[in-house]
N, C-alpha and C positions, 0 to 999 in steps of 0.2 A: 504494500500500500504506500502511496505517496506520502512522504514525511514520516511514516512510521507511527507507532502509538506512543506519544510522549508520556502518557500516563503510566505506562508500564515500567518506566525507569525507576521510580521510587519503589515499586513492588519488587523489582529485580534487586535493588540495593538492599531491601529488607531481607530477602531470601539469602543473598550472599553474605550479609553481615551475620545472620543467624547461623548459617553453615560455618563460617569462619570462627564463630564464638564457641562452637560445640567442642567439648573435650574428645580426645581420641579414645573413648571408652564408652560403655553403656551409661545412659543418663540415670541419675538417682531420682527418687520422687521429688526431692527438694529442687533439683535442677529443672525438672519438668514443670513444677509449680512456678518457678522463676520465669520460664519461657511463657507461661500463661499470662504473666504480668508484664511481659516485654512490650514496649511500644510497637504498635503495628500488628501484633499477634492477637487474634481473637480467641484462638483455641489451639492447645497443644496437648495431644493425647498419645500415650504409648499404645502400640498395636502389636499383637503377637504374630509370629510367623506362620502359624498353622491355625486354622479354624478350630475352636474348642480348646486351644492350649490355655492352661492357667498361667497367669503372669508369673514370671520367675522372680526370685528375690535378688537376682544379679543385676538388675537395672534394665532400662529400656534400650533395646538395640534397633527398634523401628518406631518411628514417630510420625504422626500426622500433624501438620501445621496448617492452620487456616487463618487467612486475613480476610478483609472485606472484599478482596479481588480474586483470590485463588485458594486452593487447597493443594498441599504438596505432601508426598510420601517420601520420608527420609529413611534410609537404611544404613546401618554401620557395617562396613565390610572393607577393612583396610582404610578406614576413614569414613566420614559421613557423605552419602551420595543421594541425590534426588532421583527417585526411580519413576515418579509420576507427578504430573502437574495438571490440575483441572481448573480452568478459568471459570469463575462464578457468573460471568455474564451469560445469562440464558440457562444456567444450570443451578438447581437447588443445592444448597450446602450439603444436605443429607446425601444426595446422589453423588456429589463430588467426593464426600468422605468414603462412601462405599467403593467407588472406583479406585481410590487411593489405597484403601484397605486391601482390596483384591490384588492390586499391583504389588503390595508388600508380600502377600502370600505367594503369588506367582514367582516373585524374585527369589524367595526362600526355597520354594520347591525346585526351581531350576538350578540354584546354586548347590543344592544337595545332591543332584543327580550327575 
Protein backbone atom coordinates (compact mmCIF):
# COMPACT_ATOMS: atom_id res chain seq x y z
CA UNK A 1 0.00 0.00 0.00
CA UNK A 2 1.17 3.50 -0.80
CA UNK A 3 2.80 5.10 2.21
CA UNK A 4 2.42 2.01 4.38
CA UNK A 5 0.56 1.85 7.65
CA UNK A 6 2.13 4.53 9.84
CA UNK A 7 0.00 3.39 12.79
CA UNK A 8 1.75 0.01 12.84
CA UNK A 9 5.11 1.50 13.84
CA UNK A 10 4.24 2.09 17.53
CA UNK A 11 2.75 -1.42 17.68
CA UNK A 12 5.94 -2.85 16.17
CA UNK A 13 8.06 -0.93 18.67
CA UNK A 14 5.87 -2.26 21.50
CA UNK A 15 6.32 -5.86 20.32
CA UNK A 16 10.07 -5.51 19.81
CA UNK A 17 10.67 -3.77 23.14
CA UNK A 18 8.69 -6.49 24.93
CA UNK A 19 10.67 -9.23 23.16
CA UNK A 20 13.95 -7.48 23.98
CA UNK A 21 12.98 -7.18 27.64
CA UNK A 22 12.16 -10.86 28.18
CA UNK A 23 14.74 -12.96 30.04
CA UNK A 24 16.21 -15.97 28.23
CA UNK A 25 14.33 -18.38 30.48
CA UNK A 26 10.71 -19.22 31.30
CA UNK A 27 8.73 -16.33 32.80
CA UNK A 28 7.74 -16.43 36.44
CA UNK A 29 4.20 -15.60 37.56
CA UNK A 30 5.51 -12.25 38.81
CA UNK A 31 7.06 -11.42 35.44
CA UNK A 32 3.83 -12.35 33.68
CA UNK A 33 1.93 -10.05 36.06
CA UNK A 34 4.42 -7.28 35.31
CA UNK A 35 3.81 -7.75 31.57
CA UNK A 36 0.08 -7.35 32.22
CA UNK A 37 0.81 -3.93 33.73
CA UNK A 38 3.24 -2.84 30.99
CA UNK A 39 2.33 0.18 28.92
CA UNK A 40 0.65 -0.86 25.70
CA UNK A 41 -0.11 -4.42 26.83
CA UNK A 42 -3.74 -5.20 27.56
CA UNK A 43 -3.32 -8.91 28.31
CA UNK A 44 -0.44 -11.34 28.84
CA UNK A 45 -1.23 -14.99 29.58
CA UNK A 46 0.80 -18.17 29.71
CA UNK A 47 -0.28 -20.95 27.38
CA UNK A 48 0.70 -24.60 27.56
CA UNK A 49 2.19 -26.40 24.61
CA UNK A 50 -0.36 -29.22 24.58
CA UNK A 51 -4.12 -29.02 24.97
CA UNK A 52 -5.10 -30.22 28.42
CA UNK A 53 -1.59 -29.81 29.87
CA UNK A 54 -1.54 -28.58 33.43
CA UNK A 55 0.65 -25.50 33.91
CA UNK A 56 4.12 -26.51 35.01
CA UNK A 57 5.78 -24.98 38.04
CA UNK A 58 8.88 -24.18 35.98
CA UNK A 59 7.48 -20.99 34.48
CA UNK A 60 5.84 -19.92 31.24
CA UNK A 61 7.64 -20.92 28.03
CA UNK A 62 4.78 -19.80 25.78
CA UNK A 63 2.87 -16.54 26.17
CA UNK A 64 0.02 -14.76 24.41
CA UNK A 65 0.31 -10.97 24.35
CA UNK A 66 -2.56 -8.70 23.38
CA UNK A 67 -2.64 -4.98 22.69
CA UNK A 68 -5.48 -2.90 21.31
CA UNK A 69 -4.19 -3.70 17.78
CA UNK A 70 -2.93 -7.30 17.77
CA UNK A 71 -2.44 -10.59 19.58
CA UNK A 72 0.93 -12.35 19.36
CA UNK A 73 2.01 -15.85 20.32
CA UNK A 74 5.51 -15.98 21.81
CA UNK A 75 7.48 -19.18 22.35
CA UNK A 76 10.82 -19.62 24.09
CA UNK A 77 13.12 -21.85 22.06
CA UNK A 78 16.72 -20.68 22.16
CA UNK A 79 15.31 -17.22 22.92
CA UNK A 80 11.83 -15.74 22.60
CA UNK A 81 10.22 -15.85 19.13
CA UNK A 82 6.92 -14.64 17.68
CA UNK A 83 5.20 -17.66 16.10
CA UNK A 84 1.90 -15.97 15.21
CA UNK A 85 0.45 -12.47 14.97
CA UNK A 86 -3.23 -11.70 14.45
CA UNK A 87 -4.31 -8.14 13.66
CA UNK A 88 -7.44 -7.17 15.60
CA UNK A 89 -8.83 -5.02 12.81
CA UNK A 90 -11.87 -7.04 11.78
CA UNK A 91 -11.08 -9.91 14.18
CA UNK A 92 -12.51 -10.41 17.67
CA UNK A 93 -9.87 -10.67 20.40
CA UNK A 94 -11.25 -14.07 21.51
CA UNK A 95 -10.79 -15.46 17.99
CA UNK A 96 -7.30 -13.98 17.73
CA UNK A 97 -6.34 -15.55 21.08
CA UNK A 98 -7.57 -18.96 19.86
CA UNK A 99 -5.56 -18.68 16.63
CA UNK A 100 -2.43 -17.77 18.61
CA UNK A 101 -3.02 -20.55 21.15
CA UNK A 102 -3.35 -23.06 18.29
CA UNK A 103 -0.13 -21.71 16.75
CA UNK A 104 1.74 -22.33 20.02
CA UNK A 105 0.48 -25.90 20.20
CA UNK A 106 1.33 -26.53 16.55
CA UNK A 107 4.82 -25.12 17.10
CA UNK A 108 5.40 -27.44 20.07
CA UNK A 109 4.05 -30.49 18.22
CA UNK A 110 6.28 -29.81 15.22
CA UNK A 111 9.37 -29.13 17.33
CA UNK A 112 8.91 -32.44 19.19
CA UNK A 113 8.78 -34.53 16.01
